N, C-alpha and C positions, 0 to 999 in steps of 0.2 A: 976228602973227609974233612968236615968242619968240626972244630972243637966245640964242646958243650959250653954255652954261655947263659948266665942268668942276669937279668937286669930288672930294675923297677921301672914301670911305665907311669911315672909321675906326671907325664904330659896329658893324660886322659882325665877329663872331668865326667863324672857319672850323673845320670838323671833317670828318674822313674816317671814315665808318662802313663796315665791310666784314664779310662773313661772314654765316652764318645768324643770324637774329634782328635784323639791322640795320633792316629795315622795321618790325618790332614796336617797336624802341626809338624810332624816329622817331614812330610813332603814339602810343606811351605818353607822349612828351614834348609831344604836341599839335602836332607839326610837320607841314607838308604832305608828302604822299607821292606823288611822280610814279609813274605806272603803267608807262610805256614807258621802255625803255633810251634813253639819250641825249636825255632830256627833263628838264624842270624844273617844279616847282610852287612857288608863292609864297603867303605870307600877309602880313599887315601887319608882322610881326616877323621873318620868316624866308624864306630861299630854299633849296630843296633840289633838287639835280640828281641824277638816277640815271645813274651812269656805267658800270654793269655789272649783271649779273643780281642780285647781292646787294651792290652797292657804291654808296654815296651820298656826295656832298659837301653839307654843310649850312653855311649862312652865317646866323648868328643874331644878331638885335638884342638890346639889353639887356633887353627885356621878355619874351623867350622863354626857355623852359627848355632846358638842355643835355640831349641824349639820354644815357641811361645804358646803356652797352653795353661789354662787355670789349674789343671791337675798335673803339673810338671814339678816334680820335687827333686832337689839335689840328693845324690847318694854319696855315702862316705866309703866307697870301695877302695881297697888297695889292689894294684894289678902288678903281677910279676910276669915276665916273659922268659921262657926257656927256648933256646934255639941251638941247633947243631946236633951232631951225632950223639946218641945216647939219651935223649929226653924221654923216649918211650920206656927204656929200662929204668930210668929214674922214677917215672910216674908209676911203674909197676910196684915199686916199693911202698907207695903211699896211697894207692887207689885201686879198687878192685876192677875198674873198667878195663877192657882190653883195648888199649890205645893203638894196637896194630890195625884196628878197624876204622879209626878216626881219620877222615880225609880232610884236606884243606877246605875251609869253608864250613866245617861242622862245628856246631855249638852244643854244649852239654851242661846240665846242672847235676852235680854229684858231690859226694863227700871226699875230701882229700885230707888225709891225716886227721880225721875226725872233725874237720871244718867244712861247713857248707860252702861250696864254690861254684862259680860258673867258669867254663873253659871254652876257649875258641881257638881253633887251629887256623892260623893265618895262612893266606895263600903263599907267603914267602917262607913258610915252614916253621915259624915260631908258634909256640903254644902260649896263649895268654891265660893266666890263672887269676881270677878276680874273687875277692872275699871281703867280708866286713873288716874295716880298718882296725877294729878292736883286736884282731888276731895278727896284726902286722908284725910285731916282734917275734911271735912264735913261728909264723910262716917264713919270715925272712931267715931266721936262725936255722930252721929245718932245711930249707932249700939251699942256703949257702953251704951248710955242712954236706948235704948229699952231692951237690955239684962238685965241691972240692974233693970228696971221696972218689968221684968218678973221673977226676983229672981235668975238670972244666975250669972255667973262669967266671968270676962274678964282677959285675959292674955296679958302681954305686948310684949312677944316675943315667938318664938317657933311655934309649930303647934298644931292642935286640935286632933292629932292622939292618 
């Protein structure tokens, strides 16, 4: 049994790509390319979600190349990572989605504690929670409190890997 951990994923830079040529720009940068709308694909250094027919959100680690596209815009997302025993119980307190159904590799857009978020269940078992950085203080305080109430640990930096 692994203890519940919360960390900030400050290592990820976010981008929105939209319009014709966005898929080609992702491929040219060596980034994963999800085939279906409202799905995601991940590699060791990046997560890419397809949010429309020609719209993608890319979250890239330091080792990955940024896509070059005229309609590639930086995003100001904050990303938290929950990992370990109990994250499903924690999320049940703040979101109506049934996380028992969420499988590794699944991606979802939903409301968490009243904030629009994107969620990705990593293959390693962590749940990434992305949201507008304007909610950073609120979401960090909320998740730190819940993790501590459930006997988990919070990390100030790094990732949950």
